[in-house]
Structure formats: structure tokens, C-alpha cells
C-alpha positions as CSV (number, residue, x, y, z in Angstrom):
1,X,11.4,-11.7,14.4
2,X,13.8,-10.6,11.8
3,X,12.8,-9.5,8.5
4,X,15.6,-9.3,5.6
5,X,14.2,-5.9,4.1
6,X,14.6,-3.5,1.4
7,X,12.5,-0.1,1.7
8,X,11.2,0.2,-1.9
9,X,10.0,-3.5,-2.0
10,X,6.3,-3.7,-2.2
11,X,6.4,-7.4,-0.9
12,X,8.7,-6.5,2.0
13,X,6.3,-3.1,2.7
14,X,3.5,-6.0,3.1
15,X,5.2,-7.6,5.9
16,X,6.2,-4.5,7.5
17,X,2.4,-3.3,7.5
18,X,1.0,-6.6,8.6
19,X,3.5,-6.6,11.6
20,X,2.6,-2.9,12.4
21,X,-1.3,-3.7,12.1
22,X,-0.8,-6.8,14.5
23,X,1.3,-5.1,16.9
24,X,4.4,-7.2,16.1
25,X,7.8,-5.9,16.7
26,X,10.3,-6.5,13.8
27,X,14.1,-6.7,13.7
28,X,14.7,-5.2,10.3
29,X,17.8,-6.2,8.5
30,X,18.1,-3.8,5.5
31,X,19.4,-5.7,2.2
32,X,21.1,-3.6,-0.4
33,X,18.7,-4.9,-3.1
34,X,19.5,-2.1,-5.8
35,X,22.3,-1.7,-6.8
36,X,24.2,-4.3,-4.8
37,X,22.2,-7.3,-5.4
38,X,23.0,-8.5,-1.9
39,X,19.9,-10.8,-2.0
40,X,21.9,-12.7,-4.6
41,X,25.0,-13.1,-2.5
42,X,26.2,-16.3,-0.3
43,X,24.6,-15.2,2.9
44,X,21.2,-14.6,1.8
45,X,21.1,-17.1,-0.6
46,X,21.6,-19.8,2.0
47,X,18.5,-18.6,3.5
48,X,16.4,-18.3,0.1
49,X,18.0,-20.3,-2.6
50,X,15.5,-18.5,-4.9
51,X,17.4,-15.2,-4.4
52,X,14.4,-13.3,-3.3
53,X,13.4,-10.8,-0.7
54,X,11.7,-10.7,2.0
55,X,12.9,-13.4,4.4
56,X,11.7,-13.8,7.8
57,X,13.3,-15.6,10.5
58,X,11.7,-16.7,13.6
59,X,13.9,-18.6,15.4
60,X,14.2,-21.7,13.6
61,X,11.6,-20.9,11.1
62,X,12.6,-19.4,7.9
63,X,9.8,-18.1,5.4
64,X,10.5,-16.8,2.0
65,X,7.3,-16.1,0.4
66,X,5.4,-12.8,1.7
67,X,2.1,-14.2,1.4
68,X,3.2,-17.2,4.3
69,X,4.5,-14.3,6.3
70,X,1.3,-12.3,6.4
71,X,-0.5,-15.6,7.4
72,X,2.3,-16.2,10.0
73,X,2.0,-12.8,11.7
74,X,-1.7,-12.7,11.8
75,X,-1.9,-16.1,13.2
76,X,0.7,-15.3,15.9
77,X,-0.5,-12.1,16.9
78,X,-4.0,-11.2,15.2
79,X,-5.9,-14.1,14.1
80,X,-9.0,-12.0,13.2
81,X,-6.8,-11.0,10.3
82,X,-7.1,-14.6,8.8
83,X,-11.0,-14.3,8.4
84,X,-11.5,-17.7,9.5
85,X,-15.2,-17.1,10.7
86,X,-16.2,-19.6,8.3
87,X,-15.0,-21.9,5.5
88,X,-16.4,-19.5,2.9
89,X,-14.9,-16.7,4.7
90,X,-11.5,-18.6,4.4
91,X,-11.8,-19.4,1.1
92,X,-12.5,-16.1,-0.1
93,X,-9.3,-14.6,1.8
94,X,-7.2,-17.6,0.3
95,X,-8.6,-17.0,-3.2
96,X,-7.5,-13.0,-3.3
97,X,-4.2,-14.1,-1.5
98,X,-3.7,-16.3,-4.8
99,X,-4.9,-13.4,-6.8
100,X,-2.2,-11.0,-5.4
101,X,0.8,-13.0,-7.2
102,X,-0.7,-11.9,-10.3
103,X,-0.4,-8.4,-9.4
104,X,3.1,-8.9,-8.2
105,X,3.9,-10.6,-11.7
106,X,2.5,-7.8,-13.7
107,X,2.3,-4.7,-11.9
108,X,5.5,-5.4,-9.8
109,X,7.5,-6.5,-13.1
110,X,6.4,-3.4,-14.8
111,X,7.4,-1.1,-12.0
112,X,10.9,-2.9,-11.7
113,X,11.3,-2.4,-15.8
114,X,10.2,1.3,-15.5
115,X,12.3,2.2,-12.0
116,X,15.1,-0.3,-12.1
117,X,15.3,-1.2,-16.1
118,X,14.9,-4.7,-15.3
119,X,14.3,-6.7,-18.5
120,X,10.7,-7.4,-19.5
121,X,8.3,-6.7,-22.3
122,X,6.7,-3.4,-20.8
123,X,3.7,-3.6,-23.1
124,X,2.8,-7.2,-22.1
125,X,3.1,-6.6,-18.5
126,X,1.2,-3.1,-18.3
127,X,-1.7,-5.3,-20.3
128,X,-1.5,-8.2,-17.3
129,X,-1.3,-5.7,-15.1
130,X,-4.3,-3.6,-16.5
131,X,-6.3,-7.0,-16.6
132,X,-5.5,-7.8,-13.1
133,X,-6.7,-4.3,-11.8
134,X,-9.8,-4.5,-13.8
135,X,-10.8,-7.9,-12.1
136,X,-9.8,-6.2,-8.6
137,X,-12.2,-3.4,-9.5
138,X,-14.6,-5.6,-10.1
139,X,-14.2,-7.7,-7.1
140,X,-14.6,-4.5,-5.1
141,X,-17.7,-3.1,-6.8
142,X,-19.5,-6.6,-6.0
143,X,-18.1,-6.0,-2.2
144,X,-19.7,-2.6,-2.3
145,X,-23.0,-4.0,-3.6
146,X,-22.6,-6.6,-0.5
147,X,-22.1,-3.0,1.9
148,X,-18.5,-4.2,2.3
149,X,-15.3,-2.2,1.9
150,X,-12.8,-4.8,2.0
151,X,-11.8,-7.5,-0.7
152,X,-13.1,-11.0,1.4
153,X,-15.2,-9.6,4.5
154,X,-16.8,-6.4,6.0
155,X,-13.4,-5.9,7.5
156,X,-10.0,-5.9,6.4
157,X,-7.8,-9.3,6.4
158,X,-4.5,-10.5,5.5
159,X,-5.9,-10.8,1.8
160,X,-6.3,-6.6,1.4
161,X,-2.8,-6.4,2.8
162,X,-1.4,-9.1,0.0
163,X,-3.4,-6.9,-2.7
164,X,-2.8,-3.5,-1.6
165,X,0.7,-2.4,-2.2
166,X,1.3,-3.6,-6.0
167,X,-2.0,-2.2,-6.6
168,X,-1.5,1.2,-5.1
169,X,1.9,1.5,-6.9
170,X,0.7,0.6,-10.4
171,X,1.5,4.1,-11.4
172,X,5.1,3.7,-11.1
173,X,5.1,0.8,-13.6
174,X,3.0,3.2,-16.1
175,X,-0.4,1.7,-15.2
176,X,-2.8,4.7,-14.2
177,X,-5.4,4.1,-11.2
178,X,-7.9,6.9,-12.6
179,X,-10.4,4.1,-14.0
180,X,-10.7,2.4,-10.9
181,X,-12.8,4.2,-8.5
182,X,-13.7,1.4,-6.3
183,X,-9.7,0.3,-6.0
184,X,-9.1,4.0,-5.0
185,X,-11.6,4.0,-2.2
186,X,-10.5,0.7,-1.0
187,X,-7.1,2.0,-0.9
188,X,-8.3,5.1,1.3
189,X,-10.1,2.3,3.7
190,X,-6.9,0.4,4.3
191,X,-4.9,3.5,4.9
192,X,-7.7,4.4,7.7
193,X,-7.4,1.1,9.4
194,X,-5.6,1.9,12.9
195,X,-1.8,1.2,12.8
196,X,-1.3,1.6,9.2
197,X,2.3,2.6,8.1
198,X,3.4,4.0,4.9
199,X,6.4,3.4,2.3
200,X,7.9,5.3,-0.2
201,X,5.0,6.1,-2.8
202,X,2.3,5.1,-0.5
203,X,1.1,8.0,1.6
204,X,-0.7,8.2,4.9
205,X,-4.5,9.2,4.2
206,X,-4.3,12.6,5.5
207,X,-1.6,13.0,2.6
208,X,-4.0,12.0,0.0
209,X,-5.6,14.7,-2.5
210,X,-9.5,14.5,-2.0
211,X,-11.3,12.3,-4.6
212,X,-12.7,14.1,-7.7
213,X,-16.4,14.9,-6.8
214,X,-18.7,13.3,-9.8
215,X,-20.0,15.6,-12.4
216,X,-23.1,16.8,-11.0
217,X,-22.3,16.1,-7.6
218,X,-22.3,18.5,-4.5
219,X,-18.9,19.7,-2.9
């Protein structure tokens, strides 16, 4: 499989991460997204008229949506990541995959505005991102009450990979993760999964600072 990739793109990172976790070897084709705008050049526009990356090629199959790539990689090599144990489990996974698009549209756009000076109403984007993080936090708190660390099940699924990068990189867009302890703990749980790989701005578990001890707690 060939991935048209930009190393600083959270959407591209999702695909690299899922491939690593599923044990799929990718051929990486770097794309000069910034400043070269190669994704809008004739070669890549032929593959993806939307002018976006990532793009995944596998023989005659060309995928241009990262969520579809996650599902394809899991279905190909690690079906346990799909969460298809029951209809309810599959629906929970799909619901969080759909939710991940809100993280991209808000936190992702705020990050592009702050880092690459892309146009956008930064106050509105940060407000939308904060609302999405609150929803993510609430979902993770509900899961913790059930005794589960991950979004849809008691184990990681493509839903977690779909949501993780843009949530983890929220501070790049000026949105702090300090108010969201459940998100921070979930982020650590993902980093602890065997096969986890990092990207710039997302470190491995051993490189993170310890979580602060709650007031009145013990060291």
C-alpha cells in the first residue's frame, strides 16, 4: 500500500498509526503540503479531485478519506480493531468515527490557522473545538464508569485512532487540554498500546510528564 503523506498532518498520522498497530507496511510518498501545495498539483488532483491528503493506494483501490483508510487497514489485517462483536459495538465505533470529523473541522482548522496562517475565524474554531472536547470528555467519563478506558469498547478500536490525533494536538490550535483529565488519561492509554508510533507534537508515553496528583492525594 502506498500512502501519500505529510508528516505534520494529523489525518496522515492516523493512517500511519493504524498501519503500525495493524502490522501493515506502508510505502510512504512524502507530499510537499506546505509551502509547496503539491496536494493541489496535477498528479495528486488526478488521484483526489478534492485536493486533500492523505491518499491511500492499494492496487486499483484509491481511498481519499482517512476514516475509510482506518477501516480498510483494520479489515485487511486486524479486524478486532473494527469492534464488530455486536451491532451495538459496531454502531458505537461508527458514531465516534463520525464524531471525529468535528474534531478535524474545528481543532484541525484552528491548528492550521495558528501554525500555517490559514484563513478562518479562530475564536469560532476554538469555541467549536472546545465544545467537541467537552463531548469527548463526557463520553470517556461514561466509559470509565463502565470500567472501560477506550471510546467504544474495553479495548482500542478505529474509533480511538480516528479521534486521538486532533484531540492530542488541540494545544497547537490554542485550545488547552488542562480541563480534560479523562482525555489526557485516554491519550496515555492509546500511547501504551503495543505498536504505537509518534508524530511531531505527539510523544511516546515515556516522554510525557506525569499527571498532576489531585489535591489531597498521595505521591
